N, C-alpha and C positions, 0 to 999 in steps of 0.2 A: 539402520532401522529406523525405517521411516518414522516410526512411534516417539522416536527421542530426541525431542524439537532442538534440544540444545545444540546439537548435532547438524539439524537441520538449518538451526542458525548461523550457525559456522559455515555451514555450507551455501547458503544465503551469504555471507560475506564477502567466502571466499571468488564466489560467482561474480559479486559487484566489481570486488579490485582485479579480477579479470577479464571483464567488457564482453561476460557473459546475461545482460541481462533478461533476454527471456524466459532463461534457464533459470534464474534468479525467480523472476518473476509468477512460473510455476510451483517452486518451490515454498514461497510464500503464499499460494491459492493454496497449497495443502495445506500447511500449517492452519490459516482459516478455515477448515473442512471440520478441524478437531477444535478450532477455537475461535468460536465466526465474531463475538464481539471483542474481541482484542484490539482495545486503540491506537499502541505501539506497532503493531505489525500490519492493523489495515493503515496507518499513515505510511509506514513503509512501502503498499505497495501502489496507496496512491500515489505519492513522491515519485515512483517508479514507472507508473503511467504516464507521469507528466513528462517524466525524462522519454520517455519511449515515442513519444508523439501519440499519446490516446486520451486526450480532455476530456472526452466525453466519459470513458471510463473510471478515471481519476475524478469527476467530478461525483460522480456514483456514490466512488467511494470518500471523500469529503464528506457526502449529505449523508452515509450512514454513519461517519465519526459523530457527526452535529448532534445526529439524533439518539448516539450515546452519550454525548459528552457533548451538550450544549454551548460550552460555558467554554472551550477548546479553541485558544486564541487562531494559531497555526492555521488548523481547518477551516476557519473561518474566513480566513482572510485567504486564502485558495481559493475556496467554493467562490466567494464572491470574483474573486481576479478570475477566476476560469469560465464563467457565469458571461461575464463580460467579453473573455475573451472569446467564446462562440456565442455570440449571439449574431 
């Protein structure tokens, strides 16, 4: 049942542990449709986008995290690092 967030979270972990990062990203995006402002889930997606070589997508997510939580240190550091890398 896609509506059961706990099951989806376990599915994401299973995908990540078995090298299915693109599938994990799809499941994370699905979670964000029901909770678009969930910072931990956004952070997980941003990290995954970085791992998948999608710095612009990661940058957008880190920016959203900072809009929601301006004092989020990890998002701030990653955002600044990616801004420098994508210049």
